Structure formats: structure tokens, C-alpha cells
N, C-alpha and C positions, 0 to 999 in steps of 0.2 A: 733501768737506771736513768734518771733525768738530770737536768743541769743543776737542780738544787742539791742533789746528792754529790755532785762533783765539787761543790764549793766547800765541803767538809774537810777535805785534805788536799794540800797542794801536790803531794806526791801522786795522788790518784787522779789529778786533773787531766794529765795527758791521756790516761787510759779512758777517761770519760769522754774526752773530745773525740778519740778514735772510735768509740762506740756510738756516739750520736751522729757523727759525720756521715757514715754509710746510709743511715735511715733518712737523713735529710736529702742526701743525693738521690736516693731511690724515689722520694716524693717529687723532687724537681724533675727527674727524667721520665716520670710516668706519663706526663703530657695529657692532652685531651683524647678522649675516646674516639671522637669523630672530627674530621677536618672538612670544612666546606670550601670549595674553590670554584671560581668562575672567571669569565672575561667580561668586564663591564662594557657599556656602550662606547667608551673611549678607547677600548682595546687593552686596558690594563688587566693583568691577571691578579685577582684578589684571593686571599686565603683567610679563613677565620675558623674559630671553634664553634660557631653558630651560624645560622642562615644569614647571608650577606644582603644587607638592605639595598646596596647599589645594584644588585642583580635580581631584584624582585621581579623584574620583567623578563627574565631569561632563565635558561636551565642552569642548575648548579649541581656539581658533582660532589658526592659525599664519600670521603676516603677514610680508611681506618688508620691506625698508628703506623702501619707499615707502608702506607701509600697505596694500598689496593682499593680500587673503587668498590664500594659496597652497594650503592644505589645512586639514582639521580632524582632530583626533585624538579618539577616543572615550574614555570613562572606563575606567580600569584596573579589571578585575573581580577580585573575591575568588575564592578557590577554590570556595566554594559557588556564587557567581554564574556562574563559568565552567562548573561542572557543570550548573547549571540551563539555561544557554544551550545547552550541548551536547545536553542532553536535549530541549530545544525543537527544535533543528535535526534531531535524530533522529526525533522525532515528525512533524515537517513532511515529512521525506524519506519516511517510511513512508506518510503520507497521500498524497503525490504518487505514490508507487509503487502504492498501492491504487487511486487514481483512474485511473492509466494502465492497470492490469490490468483494471479494470472496463470501461473503454472498449474495450480489446482484446477482451474477452469479448463485449461488445455487437456489435462489428463481426463477430466470428466467428459470432454467433448469427443476425444478419440475413443474412450470406452463406449460411449453411446453410439458413435458412428465409426465402426472399425474399417469401413471401406466406403467408396462412393455410391455403391448400390444401396446401402442402408440409408444413406443420407437422401438419395433421390426418392426412395420409397416413402420416407417420412414427409418429404416436401409434397409429394402427390396426395398423401392423406390429408395434410393440413389445408391444401388448396381445394381439395374435393369437398371438405366440410364447409368452406366459405362459399363455394359454388352452389352447394345444396341450399344454404340459407338464402342466397340471392335468388335462386329458382323459386323458393317458397314465397318470397316477397313479390316476385313477378306474377306468380299465380294469384296472389292476393289482389294485385292491381286488376287482373283480368276479372276476378270475381266482383270487385267493386264496379268495374265497367258494366257488367251485366245488371247490377243493381241500379246503376245510373240510367240504363236503357229502360228498365222497368219503370223507373220514376218518370222518365220522359213520356212514357205512354200515359201515365196518369195525368201529367201536366197538359196533355193535349186538350183536355176539357177546359183548361184555363188559357188556351191559345199559346201554350208554351211560356206564359208569363209567370215566372216563379213568385213574383211579388203578389200575384192575385190568388196564389194557392194557399191552402190552410197552413197554419204554423207548423203542424206536424210534418207536412211535406217539405216545407222550407228547412226545417231542422234536419230532416233526413238527407236532403241534398247537401247541406253544409257538412254533415258527418261523412258522407261519401267522398266529397271533394277533399276534405281534410285527411281522410284515410288514405286517399291516393297520394297526396303530398307527403304524408308521413312515410309511406312505403318507398317513395322515391328518395327521400332523404336517407332512409335506412339502406337502400341499395347503394347510394353514393358512398356512404360510410363503409359498407362492406367491401366495395371495390377498392377503396383506399386501403383498407385492412389487408386485402388480398395482395396489393402491390407491396405493402410493408412486409408481409410474410415472405413474398418472393425475394425481396431485397435482403431480408435477413438470411434466408437460405443461401443466396448468392455470396454474401459476406462470409458466412460459415464455411461454405465450400472452398473459397479462396484460402481461408485460414487452415482448413483441414488438409488441403493439398500440401501446404508447407509442413504441417505436423506429420502427415503420413510420410513425406519425403525424408524428414528428419529421423523418423522411426526406422525407415528402411536403411538409411545411412548408418544409424547406430547398430542395427542388427548385423550389417555387413562388417562393421569394425569388430563386433563381438565374435562373429563366427570366423573372421579372417578371410583373406582373398582366396578365391577358388573353391571354398567350401560348398557354396551353392551349386557349383557345377558338377559336384560328385554325385 
């Protein structure tokens, strides 16, 4: 029944008003499904049936019709703030990746060197290889020295004056001298590599000692005090 039907009879008017009034009251009391509330920068508590513009820079609580909190919405960020937040997330992701990679390397290192003896053995092998290469270079210098002495014997015919010797002998002398200098440069580079390898193993050993100590401590916590003594 609507209001137009109520106008047809005065006697029925009262009944129509009684029928329409509850429906109108129900619509009025239904209210908003969600209520937004916050405290603005001035300290005022604001309430609305939609997100509150005065609190765009702060958190807002979303309540239902009973006043129960349903969720919270964070502040709306500016372009600069969004960029800063994204950069922060990127740095945090990089740091997590760095830590994960560091832990992976630590696990690989302790798997490769379960104890100090294994590490010392590999150091010896690596240094022995370098020493062998250096020894070969020294032998090459000795061989070139013999060639130089043989050439000097030929130059006696020219009173030891290389400039008076044939081009073939001059070129040979240059090749021998350059060969010696090349081997000397090679030896210097290998000695530097030897020091670098030694330093790397020193740094690894310091790190491994910490990792081995951490592993022992974890094992003791896992087995419990006194278990190792049984």
C-alpha cells in the first residue's frame, strides 16, 4: 500500500499512516554500512560514512554499524612518499638477498672445509701449484742464460761488440734479453698471486673458525648439556 492509496478514503488514512511509518523508520535507522573515524592533525576526532579527506595523511579506522572495527586503511602517500617507500622496499629486498647469499656461501664453505685440516691441505695444493710455475720460469731464465753465454762466444769474433755482429746475432741477443725480462715479469706476477692466495686462505680460515664454533655451539644446544660426556 502507498500514499496514493491512502488518499482514497479518510477512514483508511490512519491505517495507511501506520503501515507506511514503520517502513520509513526502518529506512532511517538502517544507516551506513561502514563508518570511517580518525583523529586529524588538530586532535579532533572525525567520523564519516566515507574516507575522511582531513585524515588522508594518517590512519583511519573502519567500523561497522555496531561500532566494531572491521579494518584500518593507511595514509594516502604522495608521489614522493610512494617513491621513497618503494626505494625502502627495494633496499630491504636487496639486504635480504645479500643475507641469504651470505648464508649460502657460508654453508658451501663449511661443506667444502669441514675442519681446519681440510682447509690447510687445499692451501698447500694451491701454493704448490704456484711454486711449480715459478720454478719453471726460473729454469727458463737459466736456459736463456746458457743461450746468452753461447752467443757471447760467437761475439768474441767481433770483440764482443754486438753492433758489429750480423743482424741474425743481434736479433738473437734481443730475443734472449726480452725472454729473460718476460720471465722475470711473469715470476713477479706469480709471486703476487701467491701472496693473494695466501691472504685469501687466511681470510677464509678466520671466517671458518667462527662458522665451526657456531656449528659446535648449535650442536651442543641440540644435544643438550652433558650429552657429549656420556
